N, C-alpha and C positions, 0 to 999 in steps of 0.2 A: 427346464426345471433342471437343478443340479442332482448330482449324486450325494449320497449320504456314505458315511463311513460305513456304515453296518450294510448299506447295498454292495459298496465297494467289497467289504468282507465276502458276500455271500458268492457276487460275481467272481472271484479270484480264489474262491474254496479257500480261503483264511479264515484263523478266527479275528473276531473283530479286535482283541487285543495286539495282535500280528499288526494288524492294519493301523492302529491307533498309534501303536512305536514307530512305525515306518512314516506316517504322516508327522508327526511331531520331531522327528530326528534324533529318537534316542536309540541307546544302544539296546539290542535284545533279538534282532533277524538279520540275517546275510545280506550282502551289498547288491545281491540278485535280485531278492524279495524285495528289499526298499526300493528300488530302480523300477521293478514291475508294481507297485503298489503306486509310486509317484505318477510314472507314466499313464498309467490308466485312470489315475485321478485328474490328469492335466486331460486327457482324451475326453473324459464324462462330464468335464465341466465342474469338478469337485469346487466348492466355494473356500478358497487357502484363507479368505479375508478372517473367517472364524478363527483360525489357529494365531493369527498376529492378535486377535482381540484378547484372547486366552495368555498369550506371553507376556502383552501389555499388564492384564491384570493381575497376572502371577508376580509381576517383579513390583517390588516395593519401591514408593517414591523415595527419590534423591534428595528431595529437600523443597526449598520454597525459591520461586523465581518471582521477583517483582516488576510488575509493569508499572512504571511511574509517569503519569500524563501531567506535563507539566503546563500550567495556564498561565500566560503573562498578560495578555489583555484579552483572550475569550474570542477572540474575532474568527478564529478558523476551528480549535480544538472545542468540539461540543458533540451533543450525539447528533454526530450527521452518519450517514451510510459507509463512507471513508473509514472511520476511525472504529466502527461496530465490525466491518469485513475484516479488518486489521486486527482486532481483538481476537476474533475467530481464528484467523490462522496462528495467532500467539498460545491460543487454547490446546488448537490440536496439534502444534509442536510442543507444549508442555506435555501431554498426554503421549504422545510418543517418545519422548525422552524422559518420561517417566520422572516431572516432576509436578509439584502442588504451583497452583498460580494464584497470587495477590495481587489483585489492581487497585490502585491509590490515585489519587490526584493529590498534586502539590502546586499550591498557589504562589506566585512572587510574592515575598513578604519581607518582612526586617529581618528575620532571623533563619535562611533555609538551612541551615546546619542544622538547628533545632528541632526545626520540621521532620527532618530527614532522619534524626534520633527517634523521634517518636512514632515514625512511619515503619521502620525497619526493626524487625526482632531478630532474636538469635539464629533462626532457622536460614536466614536468607542466603542461600549460594550466589546470587547475581542477580543483577538489574538490568533491564530492559526500560529504556527512557525515551520516551515521544517528546523530540526535541522541535517540533515544528514550529512553537512561537520564540523558542529560546534565541539569546543573543549568547556570544563565544562566552562572556565572564560568568554568564549565568550555570555553566559547567563546574565552574570550582568547587561548590559544596561535595560534588557527584564523585569527582576523579579524588578527593579527598580521602573519601571511604575505603581507597583501596581494594575496592571488590569490581570480580568481573561485571564489566558493562559494556552494553552496545546501545550506542544511540540510533535511533530511527526518525526519518524523513528528514534529517538533516545533516550536515557536514561543515566543519570548520577546516579550513584547512592546515591553519598553524596549532592546533591541537592536535595530538598524537593520541587516536581513539579507535575503536571499532565502530565502523558505520554500516547503516541498510539504508537504503533512500532509493528514491524514484530516479531514472534517468529523466531528470526536468527540463533538459536543454535540448536532449533528444525530442522528446513528445513536443514541445513548442516549434520546434524546427520544422517536425512533420507536418503541424495543423498549419503553421504559415504557409509553407511551400505549398500545400494544396490550397488555400486561401487564393494565393497570386495565380497558380495554375487556370483553377475554374474563373476568377474574376478579371486577370490580366490587368490590375491595377493596383497601385501603392496601398498596403494593408494598414491599415490603424491598430492601435495596440488600448485593450480597456487593463489598466495595469491595478492592482491592489492598492489601496491608500494605506493599509498598514504596511510595515517592513517585516516580512517575511523572507526567511532564506532561499527557500524554495524557488519563491515566486523572481527571486534575483536571479536563478539559474535558469527561469521562462525565460526572462525577458533576454539573456546570451542568447538561447536558442532564436527566439524571436529576430532577435537583430542580424544574426549571423543568417538567418534565411532571408532576409531584405537585400543583403550584401551580396548573397550568392546567386540573387535571381538578378543582379545588375543593377539594383535601385538604392538612393539615398536614404540611409536612416534618417537622417533630419528633415525628410518629407513626411514621415509617419505621423498621423495624427496620433496623441497619447493622451487618455483622461484618467485620472485616476478617480477609482470608485471604491465602495466599501463591499468587501469581500462576502456579502450576505447578499439574498435577494430583494430585500428589502430595502437597505441601505444602496444598493445597484440602482434599483430602479428610482430611488429619489433622486439618487445623485444625476443618473442619466439625463431622468426629468427637467431637473434644474438647469442643467446644459443646455437642453434643445430649447426650451424655453426661455435662456437666455440668448437665443438665436444662433446656436452651433450647428453646422451644416455636419451632419457624421459621415464617415468615409464610406467609400463603398464596402469595406468589409474589414471585419477585426477578429484579432485573436484576442482573448480572456484569459487571465491568470487561472480562473475555477470556471467550473460550470455556475456556481451560485451568481458571480460578475455577469456571465453571458446569458442568464436567465432572467436576472432583474434589468439589464440593458435591453433586452428583446422585447420584453413588457413594455418599457417606455416608448420605444421605438414604435410599436404597433399601436399605441395609445397616440402618437402621433402622426399616423397613418402611413408609415413607411412598412412596405411590403419585405417580408424576408422568405426567400434571400433574393427577390427582384430587384430592391433597392439596395439593402444592405444584409452582407452575408456575414454570418458568426462561426467561430468554433471556440469551441472551452477546450477544460482541461480538468479531467478526474472521472467522467464516466458515470457519475450519480444517475440511481435510478430514475430520477425525474427527468431525466435530459431526454431518456427515450419518450416521454410519454405528452411532451410541450408540442404546440401546434404551431410551426413544423418541428420534428424530433430533432435535436442538436445535435450537430457534429462535434465530435469532443475527441479526447486523448484515453486511452484506458489503461489503467493501472492493474496489475495483478496483485491486489491487496492484501488476500489471506498467504498469498505466496510469500508475499515480502514479510507477514508474520511469522510464517514458517521458518524462513530462512534467519532471521534474528533469532531465534531461539535455537536452532541448530548451531550457529556459530556462537551463541552464550553457552550452551553445552561444552563445546570446542575448548573455550577459553577456563570453564572450571576443570576441565580435564588436563589442560596444557596449560598452566599460567604464564609461561615463559613465550607462548606464540608471539609474532609479529602482528600489529594490528592491519585490518585491511578495510578497505571500502568497498563494500559490494552495492553495485546499481541493479537495479531492476528494470529491464527494459519496456517500453509502452508500446502500444500500438494506435494507430489511427480508426477511430468508428465515424466513416461516413455515413452521415444522415442527409437531413433535408435542408438544414438552414446555410449551405454553401450549395 
C-alpha cells in the first residue's frame, strides 16, 4: 500500500504544508528538505500519478482538436476494435496535452468543403484525420483549411504532410516469413477486394518476404476477398465451390479476411493449420478466441493515437516545423493457425 502525504509528514516530522510544497515542486522549502521528501516518497511508494492528475486538471484547455473519420466506401472504417482503440489513444493524448476532443464523421460527397465548413468551428486548433479509406485527391479540401493537420493510418508520398501510420510492410513481411519457415511451401495471399493504401503496403511486405526466401512471386496464389468476415467467407466459399485448390498457407490483409476465409475452409473439410495455415493482420480481439486462435500482426493502436496528438500539439506550437512521417512498429503474435 502506498504512503500518503500526511503519513510522509509524520515520518519526516514536517508539516503537511511543507510536504505538499515539496511534492508539488513549489517554492517555500529548502533544497535539502525537498530532496529528503522526494527520496522518502519514492522509497515508500508514494503515488505520484495523483499529482499528475491534479496538474492536468489545474491547466485550462487550450482549445479543441477535431478527430475526423473519413468514410469513402465504409468497408474498413466502422465500429471495429481497431478504431475504438485508436480513439482511446487520441482521447488520452488530448487530456495529456490539455485539449478538448471533437469526433466527427465525414462521408465522401459532392461538396466536401461545405461539409468541412459545417463541421469545424472557431475553437478548432488542429485536425487529426483518419485517412484509411482516402485517395490522395480526397486530401485537397483539408489542405486548403491551412490548419495544423496530422493524417493517420495512411501516407501519400507526393503530398507533403504529417503522417502517423503502421509499418504495414514490416508486419506483412514478418507474418509471411513465419508462414514460409513453418510450412516450407509457397505462400498464398488473401488480398482485399477494396483498394486501401495500407493494404498496398502490406502487399509490398508480402512480396518482399517471398523474394527474400528465394521464391518467385508469380507462383503465389492470390485471391481477392471482401475485407469483412461475412464477405470474405462468401467469397472464399464461392472459390472453393468452383473447384479452387487452396494454397498450403496464406497471409491475409487483415484479421477479418483471415477469419472469414478460415470459416469457409473449415466448412469444406480443410484442417487449420494441418492442411491450410493462415496469418492475419491487426490482432483484433476476436482473433484470440477463434478455433484455432489466429496468428496475426499486432499494432499498438492506443500508442498510435497518442503519438498523433503529440505531433499535432507540436505543429500547433511551431507552425513552421518540417513535416514528418512516423511509422509505428508491429510485432508478430504466434498462435495456432500456423
